[in-house]
C-alpha positions in Angstrom: -2.9 19.0 -10.2 -6.8 18.8 -11.3 -9.5 18.7 -8.7 -11.6 15.8 -8.9 -15.3 15.5 -7.9 -15.5 12.2 -5.9 -19.2 11.6 -5.9 -19.3 12.3 -2.3 -19.9 16.3 -2.4 -16.2 17.2 -2.1 -13.3 17.9 -4.2 -10.2 15.8 -3.9 -6.6 16.5 -5.4 -5.4 13.9 -7.8 -2.6 13.4 -10.3 -3.7 14.0 -13.7 -5.2 10.8 -15.0 -3.7 9.7 -18.3 -6.0 6.7 -18.7 -7.7 3.4 -17.3 -7.5 0.2 -18.9 -9.2 -3.3 -18.0 -12.5 -3.2 -16.9 -13.6 -4.4 -13.5 -17.1 -5.6 -14.5 -16.3 -9.0 -14.3 -15.0 -9.0 -10.9 -16.9 -10.3 -8.1 -18.1 -7.9 -5.5 -16.9 -10.0 -2.6 -13.4 -10.2 -3.9 -10.7 -8.6 -2.3 -10.0 -5.3 -3.8 -6.3 -4.2 -3.6 -4.1 -1.4 -4.9 -0.5 -1.2 -5.8 1.6 1.5 -7.6 4.6 1.3 -9.5 7.3 3.9 -10.0 10.7 3.2 -11.4 14.0 5.0 -12.2 15.1 2.1 -14.2 18.1 1.4 -12.2 15.9 -0.4 -9.4 14.1 -3.9 -9.2 10.7 -2.3 -8.6 9.2 -3.5 -11.9 9.9 -7.2 -11.0 9.2 -6.4 -7.0 5.7 -5.3 -7.8 5.2 -8.8 -10.1 6.1 -10.7 -7.3 4.2 -8.9 -5.0 0.7 -9.2 -6.7 1.8 -12.8 -7.9 2.0 -13.8 -4.2 -1.4 -12.1 -3.3 -3.1 -14.3 -5.8 -1.5 -17.3 -4.2 -3.4 -16.5 -1.3 -6.5 -14.5 -3.0 -7.2 -16.3 -6.1 -9.7 -14.0 -6.9 -8.3 -10.7 -5.9 -9.2 -7.7 -8.0 -5.9 -5.9 -8.3 -5.7 -2.1 -9.4 -2.0 -0.9 -10.6 -1.2 2.7 -10.6 1.8 3.4 -12.8 3.3 6.7 -13.9 4.1 7.7 -17.4 7.7 8.5 -16.6 8.1 4.6 -15.6 6.2 3.2 -18.3 8.2 5.1 -20.7 11.6 4.2 -19.0 11.0 0.7 -18.5 8.4 -0.7 -20.9 9.3 -4.0 -21.0 10.0 -4.5 -17.2 6.5 -3.2 -16.4 4.7 -5.3 -18.6 4.3 -8.3 -16.4 3.2 -6.2 -13.6 0.7 -4.3 -15.9 -0.6 -7.7 -17.7 -1.3 -9.1 -13.8 -3.6 -6.6 -12.9 -7.3 -6.3 -13.5 -7.2 -2.6 -14.0 -4.3 -0.3 -15.0 -4.3 3.2 -14.1 -1.9 5.6 -16.0 -1.2 8.8 -14.1 1.1 11.8 -14.9 3.4 12.9 -11.8 5.8 15.7 -12.9 8.8 14.6 -10.2 11.9 13.4 -11.7 12.8 10.9 -9.2 10.7 7.8 -8.6 10.6 8.3 -4.7 8.8 11.3 -5.2 6.6 9.9 -8.0 5.5 7.5 -6.0 4.5 9.4 -2.9 2.7 11.8 -4.8 0.9 9.1 -6.2 0.2 7.0 -2.9 -1.0 10.3 -0.9 -3.9 10.7 -3.8 -4.4 7.3 -4.7 -7.8 7.2 -2.7 -9.0 9.9 -5.3 -8.1 7.4 -8.3 -9.6 4.1 -7.4 -13.8 4.1 -7.2 -14.1 1.2 -4.8 -13.0 0.2 -1.2 -9.4 -1.3 -1.2 -6.4 -2.5 0.4 -3.2 -0.7 -0.7 -0.1 -2.8 -0.2 3.5 -1.5 -0.8 5.5 -3.8 -3.5 7.5 -4.8 -0.8 4.7 -6.1 1.4 4.5 -9.8 0.4 1.3 -11.6 1.2 1.7 -15.0 2.5 -1.3 -16.1 4.3 -5.0 -14.4 4.6 -5.6 -11.3 5.9 -9.0 -10.9 5.9 -9.5 -8.2 8.8 -7.8 -6.0 6.3 -9.9 -6.5 3.4 -13.3 -7.1 5.3 -13.8 -4.4 8.0 -16.3 -1.9 9.1 -14.1 1.2 10.0 -13.1 3.8 7.2 -9.4 3.0 7.7 -7.5 0.2 9.1 -3.7 -0.1 9.3 -1.1 -1.3 11.6 1.2 0.8 13.8 4.7 1.7 12.7 7.7 -0.2 13.7 11.5 0.8 13.0 15.0 -0.2 13.7 15.8 2.5 15.9 12.9 1.7 18.2 11.0 -1.7 17.2 7.8 -0.6 19.5 4.8 1.5 18.6 5.4 5.2 19.1 5.8 8.6 17.6 9.4 8.9 16.3 10.9 11.8 17.2 12.5 12.8 13.8 9.0 14.2 12.9 8.6 16.6 15.9 10.3 19.3 14.4 7.8 19.1 11.2 4.6 18.5 13.4 6.1 21.6 15.7 6.4 24.0 12.3 3.1 23.0 11.0 1.3 23.3 14.7 0.1 19.8 14.5 -0.3 18.0 17.7 2.6 15.9 19.1 2.9 12.9 19.7 -0.1 11.6 18.4 -1.9 8.8 19.9 -1.4 6.0 17.2 1.5 6.4 14.5 0.3 3.8 11.5 2.5 2.6 8.9 1.4 3.4 5.4 2.6 0.3 3.6 -0.7 -1.8 4.2 -3.7 0.4 4.8 -7.5 -0.2 4.0 -9.4 2.6 2.6 -13.5 2.3 2.8 -15.0 4.7 0.0 -16.7 7.2 2.1 -16.6 10.9 2.4 -14.3 10.7 5.7 -11.9 8.8 3.7 -12.1 11.0 0.5 -11.6 14.1 3.1 -8.3 12.2 4.4 -7.3 11.6 1.1 -7.4 15.3 0.2 -5.7 16.5 3.3 -3.2 13.9 3.4 -2.2 15.1 -0.3 -2.0 18.5 0.6 0.1 18.4 3.6 2.4 16.1 2.1 3.1 19.0 -0.6 3.7 21.3 2.2 6.2 19.1 4.0 8.1 18.6 0.8 8.0 22.3 -0.2 9.3 23.3 3.3 11.5 20.4 4.4 12.3 18.5 1.3 11.4 15.3 2.5 9.4 12.8 0.6 8.1 10.9 3.8 4.5 10.4 3.4 3.9 9.1 7.1 4.1 12.2 9.0 1.6 13.8 6.9 -0.8 10.9 7.0 -0.7 10.7 10.8 -1.1 14.0 11.2 -3.9 14.0 9.3 -6.0 11.1 10.7 -5.3 12.6 14.1 -6.8 16.2 13.1 -9.6 14.5 11.4 -10.3 12.3 14.3 -11.1 9.4 11.9 -11.8 6.0 13.4 -8.8 3.8 12.5 -9.1 -0.2 13.1 -5.7 -1.0 14.3 -4.3 -4.4 12.5 -2.2 -6.7 14.2 1.5 -6.9 13.5 1.1 -9.8 11.7 -0.8 -8.1 9.0 2.0 -5.8 8.2 5.2 -7.4 9.9 8.1 -5.0 9.4 10.5 -7.9 9.9 13.6 -5.7 9.0 12.7 -3.7 11.9 13.2 -6.7 14.1 13.2 -10.3 13.3 10.9 -11.3 15.7 8.0 -10.2 13.8 8.5 -12.7 11.3 6.8 -15.2 13.8 3.1 -15.9 12.8 3.3 -13.0 10.1 0.5 -13.1 6.9 2.7 -10.0 5.3 6.8 -9.8 5.6 7.2 -6.1 5.1 10.4 -5.4 3.7 12.5 -2.0 3.6 13.4 -2.1 0.3 14.5 1.3 0.1 16.7 1.3 2.9 19.8 -0.1 4.1 19.8 -3.9 5.4 21.6 -5.6 8.1 22.3 -8.5 5.7 22.8 -9.2 2.2 19.2 -8.6 0.3 19.7 -11.7 -1.1 19.1 -13.4 2.0 15.7 -11.9 2.5 12.8 -13.6 0.8 12.2 -10.8 -1.1 15.6 -10.6 -2.6 15.7 -14.2 -3.2 12.8 -14.1 -5.0 14.1 -11.2 -6.9 17.3 -12.9 -7.9 15.4 -16.2 -9.1 13.2 -14.2 -11.0 15.9 -12.1 -12.8 17.5 -15.5 -13.5 14.8 -17.7 -14.8 12.0 -15.3 -15.1 9.9 -17.7 -12.7 9.0 -17.3 -9.1 10.5 -19.7 -6.7 7.1 -21.0 -5.3 9.2 -23.6 -3.0 10.7 -20.8 -1.2 7.4 -19.2 -0.6 5.9 -22.3 0.7 8.8 -22.6 2.9 8.6 -19.4 4.0 4.9 -19.5 4.7 5.5 -23.0 6.9 8.3 -21.6 8.9 7.5 -18.0 9.3 10.9 -17.3 7.9 11.6 -13.9 6.1 14.9 -15.0 5.4 16.7 -18.0 2.5 19.8 -19.5 3.8 22.1 -18.6 6.5 22.8 -15.0 7.9 25.5 -13.6 10.0 23.2 -11.6 11.8 23.0 -13.0 15.4 19.4 -11.5 16.0 17.8 -12.9 13.0 19.2 -16.4 13.6 18.0 -16.4 17.0 14.7 -15.3 16.2 14.7 -18.0 13.5 15.7 -20.6 16.5 19.0 -21.3 14.7 20.7 -21.6 18.0 23.4 -23.7 16.9 24.1 -21.2 14.2 24.1 -18.1 16.7 26.6 -20.3 18.8 29.0 -20.8 16.1 28.7 -17.1 14.8 29.9 -15.9 18.5 32.4 -18.3 18.6 33.9 -17.3 15.3 33.7 -13.5 16.1 35.4 -14.1 19.6 37.9 -15.8 18.1 38.8 -13.4 15.2 38.4 -10.5 18.0 41.1 -12.6 20.3 43.5 -13.1 17.1 43.5 -9.4 16.3 44.3 -8.9 19.7 46.9 -11.4 19.7 49.0 -10.1 16.6 48.6 -6.6 18.3 50.3 -7.7 21.3 53.0 -9.5 19.5 53.8 -6.6 17.3 54.0 -4.5 20.6 56.2 -6.8 22.4 58.3 -7.4 19.3 58.8 -3.3 18.9 59.8 -3.2 22.5 56.3 -1.2 23.4 54.6 -1.8 26.6 51.2 -3.0 26.0 49.6 -1.1 28.9 50.2 2.1 27.0 48.5 0.9 23.8 
């Protein structure tokens, strides 16, 4: 890890820079500045997911300036698969990240990306699909802007309990006033944000060394709280974690999927999964599905067997049918069990 002078009188830790490509000189200063990162083990779909995410961003912001940070291991493992994403960016930054797994490499880069990009920008996870304008994220006056974190265990803003042992060990204040999701974050180009980036990266490495978890949000939120940095709280619509609860899809401008976590339904039923399948088959993006999802605030494609999802989609007849089918199956299994007990001369009351 090499210290980098950030031009603000401080040194920030950053991954070793290999090369930069594609000049930004022709990009209008008023253009939305975005940053994505790409790390892959070769067996996942992140190269294609990143390309799709950038394409959907450009559907909404045609003149967006996109910086894509990729690690050398990923580009070496899947050179042909990363090419579409690389070609779709205005600037490509190649870095060295000495971790065998893509999860660790991506977080290593993510926690230090502020020191790699010389402009204000909005960072977007590759599984966060922009479907409508999010101007309040791109153009804000605070050093940082982010949405509160939501998860399926407790889909309301809170400091998750699982981070408390980490915070207690390092003497970080728990709970924090706000616990932010790092999948969509605006970064101003100021001394405050460079210091935050430095502290975030340092604390992430410390947490990895002690607890072995590559999660980046505990270190980010502790650094934000301890530095007292001002954060604009983005509305949920600007980072709708639809797999935390399907109700967040209504009015969403970014559908944020949890691609690295188990899903309650088949991935192919999500908009992201559908677009991935379509792209892998045709090398084209299913824009009709994107338009439909945008018009209907619907993060899923086709019918699912999840009652919560179908209720949020207002598929009430489908919900009623699903409940009836499940009830019928339960009744049928119980009837078969009762018949077996009676046939064997056993009392159903004891079983």
